[in-house]
N, C-alpha and C positions, 0 to 999 in steps of 0.2 A: 840676371837675379829678378829683375822687374818683370819679366815674362813670367818667371816662376811664381812670385807672387800672384799676378793676375791670374794664372792658372788653379793655385790653391784656393784663390777666392771664388773662382767660379764653382770649383768642387765644394766649396763650404755652401754657396748658393743653393746649388743642387740638393746638399743634403737639409737644408733650411725647407725647401720646397717640398720634399719629401714629407717633413716632419709636419708642415703644414696641411698638406693635403691628407694627411693620415687624421689629423685633429677635423678637417672639414668632413669627412666621410663618416667619423663616429658621430659628429653632430647632426649628419644628415640621417643616419639610421634611427637615432632617437627621434628626430622629426617624422621620419616614415611611419615610426611605431605610434607615434599620437595621431598622426592622418589616419593608420589603420581603426584606432581606438574611435575617433571622431565620426568615421564613415558607418561603423558597426553600430554607433548610437543612433546615428542619422538612419539608417537601414530599419532598426526597430521602431523609431518614431514613425516611418513611413508606414509601417503597418498598422499604426494604431489612428484613428480618427483624432480630430481635434488638435493635432500638432502641424507645424509646419517648421521649415528651415528658416534659422536666423540670415539675413543677407549677409552680415559679417562674417560668418560661418562660410558660405558659399564664395565669398571673395577670397577668405583664407585658403580653401582648398585649391582656388584657381593659382594663387600665388605658390603653394606649396609646389602644385606641379609644375609651374614655370622654372622655380629653384631646382626640383629634381632634373629637369632636363638639362639646366646649367651645369650642374654637378657633373653629371654624365659625361658632357661635353668636353670639360675640365679633365676628367681621369683620362678621356683619350688624347690630348693636347700634351699633358703630363708625360703620358707614355710615349709621344712621338717629338718631345721637345729638342729642341737646339739650342746651343750656346747664346745666340744672339736674341731669344725672346723669354729668358729665364725670369728676368725683372719684371716684366709684363705680366708673365702667370704667377708670379708671388702677389702682385698686387691684386689681380682678379681673385685668387684663392682668398685673399686677407676680405675683398669685398663681399665674396659670397658668404664667406665665413659669418661674416656680420647678419647679412641677411636670414640665414639659417638660424643664428642665434636669436634674432628678433621675432621670426616665424613661430619659434618654439616658444617663446615668451607670451605671444598673442593667443598661442593656440590653447591656452588653460580654459578658456571660457567660463567665468566664475558664475556667470547668470544662465549658464546651461546652452546647449547647441540648438535648442528649439523653442518656438513661441506658442501660446495656445493660439490655436487659428480662429481667431476671431480679433475683431478691433476692441479696445476697451471702450466702456460705455454702456454695457449691457445690451449688446446685438444679439438677435436670433444667430444660433449657431447652425450651420448645416448639417443635416444627418440623414439617414435612410429611415424609411416607413417601418414601423414595427411589425411584425409578422407574429401571428397567433395569439390566441386566446390568454395563454400564460403570460405572455410579455404584457398584454392590457392589464391583467390581473394584478402583476407586479408593479406595473406604473401606479395604478391606482392605491397599491399598498404602500408605496414610498410617498404618495401625495398626502394620504391619510397620516402616515407617521409624522410628516413635517407640519400638518394643521393640529397634532396632538401635543398640547402643552406639555406633558409628561415626557415625550419623546424629545431628548437633546442631541443624542448622538444616533445616528442611523447606518448600519453597515450593511453594504450589499457584496455578496461575496459570490464567485462562480469561477469555472475554470476559464483559462485564456480562450479568447476568442468567441465566447458564449454570447456576447451582447449585453455586458454591463454598461460600458461606456455608451452605446447607442440608447439604452433605457434612460440613463441619467441625464443625457442630453435631451431627451423628450419632456423630462420632468423639468429641467432647466428652462427650456423654451417657454413651456407653459406658465412657469413660475413668473417669467418677465411680464406676462400679461396681468399680473395680479399685483395691485399697487401696495398691498398689506406686506409683501416681501419685498427685500431687498437680496437679490441673489448673486452669487460671485462663484467663478468657475476658476480653479486652479487644478493645474496637473502636477502630480509629484514628480520630482526629477528620479531618473535612475540613481543618481549620486545624491541621496537623499540626505538633507541636513537642515537643520533648525535654520541658519542664517538664509538659505536659499528659499527655504519655504516662506520665511517673514518676506523677503523681498517679493516672491511672487504673488502673496497676499495683497502687500502694499500695493503693489501694482495694479492689481485687479479692482482694488478698492481708491484709487488715485490717491494714495498717501505717500508723502516725500520722507524716504528714510535714508537718504543718500548720505546726508550729514552725520549720521548716528552710527557708530560700530559696533557699540556695546549691546549684547545679544539682549540683557534684561531689559535695557532702555528702550529697545526697538519693540520687544514685546510689550511693553506698557504703552508705547503710543500708539501701536495696534490695538491694544485691549481699549485704550480711550476712545478709538475712533470707531470701534465695533459698537461700542455702549451706545455712540450719537445716533446709530442707524436704527431705523424701525424695522423689528425682526430680521433680522441679516440670517442669510442662509449660506453657508460655505459648501460648495461641492468640492471635495479633492478626490480627483480620478487617479486609479491605477497606484494606489498605496500598497507598498510592500511591507513595510514593517511599522511598528507602533511608534507613537511619539507620544509626548506630553502635551495635548493641545495649548494648556496654559503657557507652557515655554515659548509657543511660537505667537501668544498673543489672543489666543482664542480661548477667552474665558466663558466656560458653559454656566448657562444660567442667564437671567434675564432676557429669555426669548431667542437667544443666539442657537441656531441649528448648526451643527456638522453633520454632513452626509458624504460618506467616503465609499468607493469602491476598492476591491482586492480580489485577489485569488485565493486568499486564506482566511478560513473561518476562525484560526487563531488570532489572527490580527484583529477580527472583530471582537472577540473576548478581549483581549489585551487594551484594546481601545475602550474597553467598557461600554460598548454601544448599548444602547436601551433595547434595540431590536435587530435582530441579524436576518436579512430577506436573501433568501437564495435564488440565483438565477440560473434556470435549468436550460436544457436541450429543448429542440423543436421536436413536436410529434412527426411522425411519417408524412400525414397531410400536409402540416404546415410546412416541412422541409422541403416537399416538392413544389409547394406553392410561391416559396422563396426561391427555388432553383430557377423554375420556370420565368418568375418577374426578373430576376438577375441576368438570365439567357437571353431574353427578348426574342420572341417568336417570330418578331416580324423579320428580323436578320438570320433566325436560325430556323430551317424546316426539320419538324420533328418526325419523322416517318415512323411507322409502328416498330420497324425494326431499331431505330436509333432510341426511341422513346423508352423500349425495355432497356437499353444499355444505360441512357441517362438515368433511370431510376435506381439502377445498380449502382452508379455513381453516387447517387445521393445518399444511398442506403450505406455507402461506404464512410460518407462524412458523419453518419449517426447522430443527425440531429444539430451538429454545432454550425451554427451561423456563418462564422468566418470561412470554415471550409467550405460551405455550400457556395457562398459569394465568391469566393477565390476559385473554386471549380467550374462556377456557371461562367465566369469572367474569361475563364482560358478557354472555354469551349464554344464562346460566342461566334458566330458565323460560320462555324464549322458543319458542313453537311455530309462530309465522306465519312460512311460509316466504318471505314478502317481507322481514322483517327479517333474516332470515338471509342471503338474496341481497345487501341493502344492506349489511350486515356485512363480508362478502366484498368487494364493488366498494370499501368504504371501506378496507379494508387494502390492496388492491391499489393505490388511488390515492394512499396514503400521507397521508392527510389527518388524521393525528393531530394532537390539540390543537385541533381545528376543530368537532368534533362533540360536544355536549355528553352524548348518550345513550351514546356508547361511550367506553370508559374506556383507549384504546390509548395515551392520553400518559402513562400510568404507566410503560409499557414504553420511550417516547420517551425520558421523563426520565433512566432509569436508562442507556440506550445514549448519550445526548446527553452526559452527563457526561463519558464516555470523549473524545469529540470535544472538547469545551471545555477538559478537562486538558490536551490536547495544547499550548495556548497559542501555539507557534509557527505564525505565519501561513502559512508555507511548506508545513508539514506539513498544516494542515488542508485547503488548496486542493489539494494532491495527492492527498488523501484523497477530497475531493469530485470530483475528475476521475475517479476511479475508477468513478462512478456514471454516466458517460457511457455505459458498456458495458451490452449486456444482461443481464438478470437470468440467474442462474448461469453465466455466461461466465467460461470460464477465460481470465484474461488473461496475455498473454506479457509477461514483466518488461521485456525489452530493448524490446521495442514500446511499453509504458507509458512507460519511462523517456525514450525518444525524444520522444515527446509532451512530457514535463516540460522537456526542453531546448529544443524548439522554442517553449513558450510562455514561456520565461524564468524558470519556476519553479526551475530551476537554474542558479545563476548560471556565466558563462563560466569556465572554468578553462584550464590550462595545455594540456591534452590532451582529446579526447574521450573517451578511456578514464578518466580522472579525473573527469569529467562523470558517466558511466555508474556508476561507483564511488560517487559521492555520492548517484545514484539509488537504487541497490541498498540503500544505507543508509538512506535514506527510507522504502523499503517495507519493510526489516527493522524500523525503529522501528513502522510501522503494524501490522505483524505481531505484534511483541512485546506490545503493547496490544491485542490481539485484534480490531482494526477491520478487519484482513485476514486471511483464511486462505491459506496458501500449500501448495502441492503438489510433495513432494519426488519426483524420479525416481528410477529404480534407482541413477545414479550418485552419489546423495546431495546433488545439487544441485537447488535451488528455482528452477524456471524458470517458475513460474506464480503467480498470485495470484487469489483470489477473493473477492468481498464477500458475506458473509451477506445472506440476501434482508432481513431486518429492519434490518439494519446499511445495505443498499442504501436501502430505503425512508427511513430516518433522514436519510441523505445528502442524498437528493432533498428531503426535508423542510425541511432547513436552506437548499439551494439556493434553494428556492422562495419562502422568507421575505423575500427582497428580490425575486422574479421574476427572477432572474440566468440560471436554466438553463431550457430547453425541450428535455426528454429524451423521446424516443419510441422508443428502442433496443430492438429486438426486438418491436415492435408489428406485428402482422399486422392488417388491418381493411379493410373495404370503403370506409371514410371516410377521406379524405385530410386533414390538417392544412390550415386554410384560413389566409389571410394575417393575420387578427385575432390569431393566436397570437404573431405574430412582434413582440414589443412593444419599444419603444426601449432597454429597460434590459437586455436580454438579453446576457450575456456569453460563454456556452457554449450551442451547439446541437447536439443529436446524434439522427441518425435511422439510426444504426448497426444494420444488419442488419433492416430494417422495409420495409413497402411504402407508407407514409402520407405520403411527402413529395410535395408538388404542384408541378410544374414549370410549372402554368398561373397559379401565383399572382402577382399584381404584385410589383414588386421590393419586398423589405422595407426599412425603415427602421431600422437597428439601428447606430448610430455608435458603440456600445460592444463590438459583437460579436468576441470575439476567435478562438471555436474555432468551426468548422462540419464535424461528421463526418457525411458521407454515404456512408460505406463500406458494401460490399454493400446497397444500397437496389435492391430488385427492379424498382422502376418507374422507374428514372431512365436515360433514353437520350439526354435532350436538357435543356439548361438555357437559357432565353431569355437574348438577348445582353444584356439591362439588367439582368439578376439582382444582379450586385455593385455597382449603381452607389451605394447608399447604405449600403454596410458597409465603408467604407474602411479601417477599422482591424483588419480580418483578419488573424489571424496564422498559424493553420493551417486549411488545406482539404483533407481527405481525401475524394476520391473514389474510392478504389480499390475494384478488384472490383465495378465498375458497368458498364452497357452503354452507357455516354456515348460519343459517336460526334466530338464535338468541344467544345472549351471556348469558351464566351461570349466575345466581344470585351470587354465590361465588366472581365474579369478584369486588365486593364491597371490598373484604379483601385487594386488593390491593393497601396499603395506599401509597407503595411508586412508583407506577407505574408513569414512565414519559412520556411512548410513547404508545399510543393505535393505532395501524395502520389495518384499514379495508378498505382498498382501493379496489374496484372492487369486493366487496362482493354484488352481485347484487338481491340475495334470503334474504338479511338482510333488512328486512322492518321495523321493530321496534327495539329500543334498551333501555335495562333497564336502570333506573336511574343511572347518573353518579356522582352524587353530593358527593359521598364519596371519589372520585380519586382526592382530593385535589391536589397532587404533578403534576398532569397532566401538561405537558408542550408541548405535540403534538398529535393533534387529526386530525387522517385523515379519512374523510368517503367519500372520492371522489369516484365517480363511484358506489357508493353503491346504493340499492333500498330504502333508508328511505323514508318517505312520510312528515315526520317533525323531528324537532331538539330533539335529547335526553332530557330527564327531567334532569334540574341540570346543563346545560352547562353553563348558566349564573353564575355559582359560582365557575366555574374552573378558579380562578383568577390568576393562575400562567401561563395560557396559553400562548405560544408564537408562535404556528403555529398551525393553523385552516385550513383545506381543505374541501370544499364542492365542489368542480368542479365536473362537470359531474352527479351531483345527479339530474337525469333528473325528477325523480317524487316527489322531493322537493316542495310543494306547497308553502310554505310562510315561512319569516324569520320574528317571531314576533319582534317588535320593543321595544327597551330597551335591548337587550342582550349585544350588542358589547359595549355598553360605560363603562359596567361593566368588560370587558376583556381588561384593559388598558395596559397589558404587551403585547400585539400581536405584533408580528414583521413580521410575514407572514398571509396574509389572502387570500384564493382563495375561490371564490364563482362561482356558476355555471352561466356562460354567455348566449352563444347561445341557442336560443330555450328554455329556462329556464322560469320560472315563478317567482321564488324566486327574489325579489328585495330589494334593501335597499334605506334608506335616507342618502342623503349626509351630513347632521349634525352629524349622527352616527358615520359614516366612519372619518369624520372630527376630531371626539374626540379621535382617537387613533395616539397619537402622535409619537408612535415608530415604526408606519408600515415602513417597507422596502420593502416589495411587497404587491401588492393589485390586486384583480381580481375581477370585479364584475359589477352589473347591477344596475343602477338606475332607480326611477321611471319615472322621466322626466328629462328636460332640466334644470329646476330649482335645482333639487338635484345635478346634474352634476356640476354646477355654485358654489353652496355652498361648494362642497368638492374641487373644483379647488380654489377657493378663499382661503381656510384654507393654501394653500402651501407656503403662506409666511412665515409660522412659521417653519413648515417642510414638506416634500413632500418623495414619497416613491422613491427608486432607480429602481423599476421596477414596471409597471402598465399596466394594459389593462382594460379601462372603457369603458361600453357601456349603451346606452339608446335606449329604443323602443324593438319592437316585430318582429317576422318574419325576421331575419337578412338574407338577400339573400347571403351575403359575407362569411357567414360561410362555404361554400365549398372551398374555396381558400384558403390554409394555409399560413401564415406568421408568421415565428418564430421571435416575435418582443418583445422588453422588455417594450417599450414606446408606447403605441398606446390606441387611442380614435375611438369609433365606434359609430355613430347616425343613427337610422334606423325608419322609419315610424313615423316621426315626422310631423303632420299636419299643424303646425303653423310655421314652420322655414323656414325662406325667406334668409337667409345667415349666414355664421360663425361668423358676426359681433356680432350676438345677444350673442354668448359665449365668452362676455369679458373677462372672466376667463380664458380662454385658453392661454392668455399672460403669466398667471402662469407656463404653461407646456412649458418651454423654451427648454426643449429636447425632444419634441415630435417628432416620427420618422415615424410614420403610424397612418394617418387619413383616415377612411372610412364614407362617407354620401351615404347613401342608403334609395331610396322611400320615398322621401321628396317632395310630388308634389307641394308645393308653393315656393320652392327655385328656385329663377331666376339667383342669383348669389353667388361667395363664400365669396369675400371679396369685400369692397369698397376700393377706392383709399386710405381713411386715415388708413385703418387697414394692407395694405399688407405687410409693411416693420417691422411688429412685429417679435420677435422671431420665433414664431410659423412658419412663412412662411421660414425664413433664416436656419431653423433646418431640416424641413420637408424632408424625404427621399422618402415616398410614399404616393401618394394622390389616393385614390380608390372612383370613383364617379359611383354609381349605380343606375338605373333606377331613374334618374331626367331628366322627360320629359320636364320641363319648364324651364331648365338651359340653359342661353342663353350667358353667359359672365362669366368669372373669374375674371378678373380684367383690367383697362385699364392702360396702363403704356407705357412705351418708352425703347427701347433697351439699353441694358448697365445700367438698374437700380440696385440697390444695392441687389435687391433680386434675383440675378442670380445664388446665392449658394442653391437655395430652392431646391425641392424634385428632386429626381433623375430619377423616373419614375412616370408615371400616367396610371392608368388603367380605361378605361370608359367602360361601359356597359349599352348600350341601351338607351342612352342620345341623343335623334333624334333630336331635336331643335339646337343643339350645330355648331354654323356656323364656318366659316373660321377664325372670330376674336379669337376663343378659341384656336384654332392650333396657331396662333401668339403669344398669351400669354403663351401657354405653353411654347413655344420655348425660349420665354424670361426669364419666371421664372425657367425653369426646363432643366435638363441636356439632357435626353433622354425621348421618348415619346412611348406608346403603344395603339394604336386604333383598337380596335376589329372590325369584318366586321359588326357586328350589328349597327354600328353608322352611321349615315347620316351625312357626313362631305363633304363639298365642299372643294377641293382642290386648291392652287395655289401656283405658285413660291413664294418662300421666299427668294430668293438670293437677 
């Protein structure tokens, strides 16, 4: 019995040992996860200047490594255990478990894992030299803003790696030499919080907050300390989120200045900065100068051949200082042209993080952080979508947003315009965090966005981590992409503006493929009939501006297709039936060579956007189609010199139209359509009646216009009584109406039409003698701002007088025979 008890006791001890070992392994897993987080945070800190690791963190990592080795040894001993040493093993497991528990507690690091890389007491901080005229100008701008009594909060923004920290470090160092300022440097923690910020500010200012835990009282202590300092300047580097300065103890006013750097313009606005200073990339000359300086020509011999490759490397960095510095550092001392060529190919192929000999992953980590910080998956997906365009391509905003809508990245809203507004908001966010660059036109509107080359490479690297994208946009090569590249996991494929798409490839098997952009592919004129057999989930198919002659029959398999884009496919004469594409919401046939509408269009009841603009060969549009497409929000028909016309009652039935462009059969149809505007009217329109429009050669970018030409019985616009519904009309053209003798009668001129009109174009009206008889100072003086007349030979002096009364400015071409007289 006693032997049996001993055996049972040993068995129980075995079970206890297994239980305790399980607890230890779980605790060790948690500690390993924390170790990984700490190392990730340190890697990011290493990529920024002015930060160094805390010694306590280094010691902690060493201890974690030691205990991991102990746990691995214990696991081995437990597997090989014998009866005679189980008690010793239990004691060892208990001891190591306590060590792991203690290390986990120590790994919280409430003060952060890094320190500002300087000693307290206002010592000059090490930094690199500023390169380029723009950086020097920005430094002066910051210094002048600090000296300006009205500038209390100064925001400095720009993409990651552009040199914001370097720039403000120079400002900091120079301020140290001016006794009128007391300058303090604080780095915003990645895990940003007011208590942490208060502690960092207190440390920089040598203020003791250790005995105070209440956040409001800590803020009061700091505010009191700041008031006692002569013109304090607090520089807060790498701020990601807005906060209330007062909650941290920074009371604006009384001379206190807050200068911060951020990657987001939105943060500048939300911090209510008095000025927002953008830090931009280097010019080509400045970028090359920085590269050569960091490369060190004494250790690296630049032969003419290597120099040419080096300049291509610098061009890939697209003026980004961090990229240039990193690439130059990786190539220092390299004299072998093969290594230089490999470096260039590596950067072009965006293989960062995969080549141990190249250190481009440092750049990648910094840029990637901006992407990860978005957090919102929709923003991230929209950002990645931009990488489907060729390098350096200026992307039209509306075009890109339309893709977002097609893909479902923008949820369906009450109107198409609301969806576009949402899209512009998304692009603004991406611009504000410097992941996209906007180009502002003369009118002050940003119509295009563009991806920085390194940002695009980073985006493609992210997409390729899970093999979701196949992007050959802009690639020109003699080698086409074979079928092996079409993996099953692909979600988006782009051959935009390339010549490497192979139509001889076997049908790709890509059940998850959502986007296929073949736009402007030089070598596409035919697609095999079976090509779409195994990509049933396709949402967007863009074949625009290709030489394609017909669509393959397998397109009927695309039951989920939301957008079919065939813009400017001039060789496309006939299209196979589309009746199976029930999910289709956007169909773009503008500029194509079609002579008739595809069979089954009237069954596409989910269609919201249909474009037939510039379809010069389209002869007719059968009646009865449009009333069935009741969800249409945008409808563009061919207008100038086109034969296809529509009936007013059909367009009037489309109650959801927000944009309409088309030609009516006659004045009566125009009247019918305009009369329907009492219930709803489009926000944008271009309405035409008649043939042979002379004025088509003169371009007006107008959203609201009516054009009437070659009407044989139109004597005045009074007959268009329905024009009063067009109260927001901006442009009106009347051309080649031989019976027209006047525009309006006295009873008509005060209508909203006359009051809002900006341009009135009168073309080939040989019998037009008067516009309207009225007196100076009439209420129509806010009418058209300019009037253009062409060949109106009978218009007399009264016309000029009335124009001046109704219109702010007048343009009279030489072809007009007009008697002039003094009108003063």
